[in-house]
Each structure stands twice: as C-alpha cells, then as structure tokens.
N, C-alpha and C positions, 0 to 999 in steps of 0.2 A: 494570578488570575488570568485565565484564557478567555478569549472571545469566541463563542461557539455559535454555529447556525444549525438549528434543528428544523428539518423539513419532514413532517409526519402528519398525515391527514386525519388519523384517528384521534379525536379530541382527548379521550382518556389516556391513551398511550403517550400522546404529545405532552400532556400535563405531568404525567408520572416521570417521564424521562427528564423533562426540564427541572422538576423538583429535585431529582436526585443528582443532576449535574450541578445545579446551583448549590447543593449541599457540599460540593467540593470547592466552593467559592469561585466557580466560573460564572461568567455572564453569558446568558443564553438568549439568543434572538430566535423567536418561534414563528413558524408559519405552517399552514396546512394545505397550501396549494403549490403544485410543482412549478408553474410559470412564475408565481410570485417569489418562490424560493430561488429560482434560477436568476432572477433579476437582482435579488439581494446578494447572492454569491458573486455576481459580476460587479456590483457597484460598491461593495464594502469589503474591508479586510477581515478575514476570520482566521483563527488558528486551527480550526477543525470544523468539518461539515458532517453532521449526522443525517443521513439521507435514506428515507424509505424508498423501496423499490416501486411500489404501486401507489401512484398519486394522481389526483385530478389535475387537469390543465397541462401537465407535462410529466412523463414518468421518470423515475430515478435514473434509469440507464441513459436516457437521452440527456438529462441534466449533466450527469457525470461525463459522458462522451464529449458534449459541447464545451464544458469547462476545460477539459484536458486539451481539446483542439485549440482553445484560446490561451494555452500555456498558463492556466491556473494550476499551481502546484500545491494548493491547500490540501492537507490530508483529508480523505473521505472515508468515513465508516458507513458502510451500506447496511441497512436493515432489510431483511427479506423474510417472507413467510415460506419461501421455497427452500426445500432441504436437499434438492438433488445436486450432484456434483456439477452437472451442466449449467445450472443456474448460478452457482457460485463462480464457475470459471468465466461465464459471460460477464458477471459483475466485475471481476478482476480485469478482464480483457478491456472493458471500457474505461478503466483507469482507477477503480476503487482501490484503496490501500488495504482495507480489511473488510470483513463482513460479519454480521451477527444474525443468526437465524432465530426468528420468533417461534415460540415464546422463549424469552431469555430472562435471566435473573438480573436484578438491579446491580448486584456486586460484579457480575460478569460485564455488564455494560460499563460500569465505572472503571473496571480494570482495563478494558479495551481502549477507552478514551484516554486514560492515563498513559497507556503504552504508546499510543499514537503521538500524544503531546510530548512524551519523553523522547521518542525517536526524532521528532522534528527539532526539538531543542538541542539534542546531542549532535545532530547533523550540523546545525548552525554553529555551535560552540567549537566543534572539532575541526572546522575548516581553517587551515593555516593561512597566513597572509598571502603567500605566493605558492600554492600547491603545485606540484609537478604533474604533468600529464603522464599517466601510467600506460605503458605499452605492453600488451600481452598478445604476441603473435600479430594477427591482423586487426586486433582490437585496440582502440585507444580510449582511455577513461580519463575525463577531466573533472576532478572533484569540485573545483571552484565553480565551474559552469554547470555542473551536474549533466554532463554531456557525454554520450558514447558514440563513437564512430567505428564502423566496420568497413575496412578497406576504403576509408575516406568518405563513406556515406553515413550520415547521422541516423541513429536508431532511436526511435521514440520509446522511452521507458517511463513507467510510473515512478513516483518517488520511492516506493518500497522495492520495486524491481531494481532500481539503480543501487539502493543501499545494499541489497542482497548480493548483487553482482560485485560491487566494490569490496564488500567484506570478504568474499571468497577470493577475489583476484589479488587482494593484498597478501595472501598467504598461499601461493600455488603449492599444490601437493598436500596441504594439510586437510585432513578429513574432519568434517563437522557433523555431529549427530543432529537430527532434526530438532531435538529439544534445545540444543545449544544455539541453533540458528533462531529459533523462536525467541529465546531470551535476549539474544544480541540485537535482533532486528525489530521484533515486535514488542519485546519487553515483558512477555509473560510465558509461563511454562505450564503446559497441560498436555498430556498424551493425546487427548481427544482432539487437539487442534493441529496435530502434525500434518494433516492434509492441507493446511494453509501453506506450509512450506512447499509441499509437493506441487500445489497449484501454481505457485509463483515460479518454481523451477521450470515447470512445463511452459509457462508463458515466456520466460526468458529464452528457452530453447526454440520456441516457435518464432521468436523475433530475431535470434542470432544465428541459428544453425541452418546449414544447407539441408541437412537431413536430421530433424529432431530425434528420430529413433536411433541415430548413431551420433551422439553429440561430440563436438570437438572441444568445447570450452568447459562447461560445467558437467562433471562426470558423476555417475552414481557409483557409490561403493556399496555393493549389495550387503544388506544386513546391518549396515552402519549408518550411512548418510550420504553426504556429497562433498566433492572437492573441486577446485579449479585445476584444470590440466597443467601439470608442471613440466610437460614435455614440449610445450609450445616454444618456438624460438622467441626469445625476449629481445 
C-alpha cells in the first residue's frame, strides 16, 4: 500500500480519482487547494503526488518547481487540461515525472500511478551497497546519490531524467526503441505515449549539451530510437 497525495480542485474529479486509487489499496490524502497541498507535500512523506496544473492558492507548476528546489524527490504525476507540447514540456521542465492530459480514463490513471510506483520501487531495490561512480567522457553518474556531474559541475535532473540517462549510459552504443524505454523507465507501453520519451530526451539534452541540436551524449538513431554515445573516452 502506497501513501499518495492528491491535489485536485475539482470536487468530482478529486473524489473519482481518490476512489479509484483507493481501489488499488493505496492510502490517499486529498486536498483541493494548491497552498494546502504544498504544505502537506513539505511536511509529510508520500510515495507519489498526483498534482493538478490549475489550482487555487498556488498553481501546480509552482508547487512542482518549489518542491524540486527543496530536493523533494517524490514522484509527481501532473494532471493537465492542456494538450499542447509546450505545456507538457513546461511541466516536465519544472520537475514532473509524468503527465496525464484530461480527460483521461480511470484505467490509464491507474496504469500511470502503478508505473511511477514501480519505477521508484525498482530504483530503491536495485541500488547496490556500494555502487561505483560511472564515468562517461566528461559525465559522472553516481547511482547511490542519484547525482550527475558534467566537468565537475552538478547537473540538476528529475528522478525520471536520471533513470533514463543512467539506463542508456549503462549500455553505450546499444540502441533502444522508444517503446523499450517506455517499458523500462515508465513501466507502460503505448505507441501514443512515445512523445513522453522524446520530451525527456529533449530535456536531458537541454541540461547536458553545449549544443542540443548536435548532441554529444544521447544520440538519435533515426527511424529506430536512441543510444548513448559509445565513442566517448571512458
């Protein structure tokens, strides 16, 4: 049973989401005000935060951004009525791990929640007692501290961005299709959500690359997917 925080101002949607997450045997703490939800997220431990974008008191983007600035690494699933790529990218940029566009099905919501909880659980279980720092050219990845440095300077990544980079960097040169990355990192497969992978790759490049249009680390293999550059000096 996971401990979930739901911040959604629409009373009917709030109740429906809570009902269906509780049906998965999770404990759901509900609120309908952004400022109240932010205080709850700061003061209590949760396994996942389901966060609406448009909220009274404090909007979802501000909540997400401030939590990440305070080094809160709780997975965040953002709910948005906006369907443009720009809105999705802004949500990911502020630190959301995944997003779901309204209207959505109950089964899709449950699948996304399961995927985020599964990813967080696997991350914790897979960490060895004394993991080695991985070096890939000027990049250093520390799995135990979930820390990335580029030329000695720390790079702030979301939990999902870190997992995606680590997954690719562990196998330089191996090409992964988008559906394979969806299954490995997010835990679900659906051709309609492959833009999720694209958005996270773009965010990684924006944070790591000198010129994101000519990436050095995560490369596009046209017509197939992505790989980590195997020609970097190790």
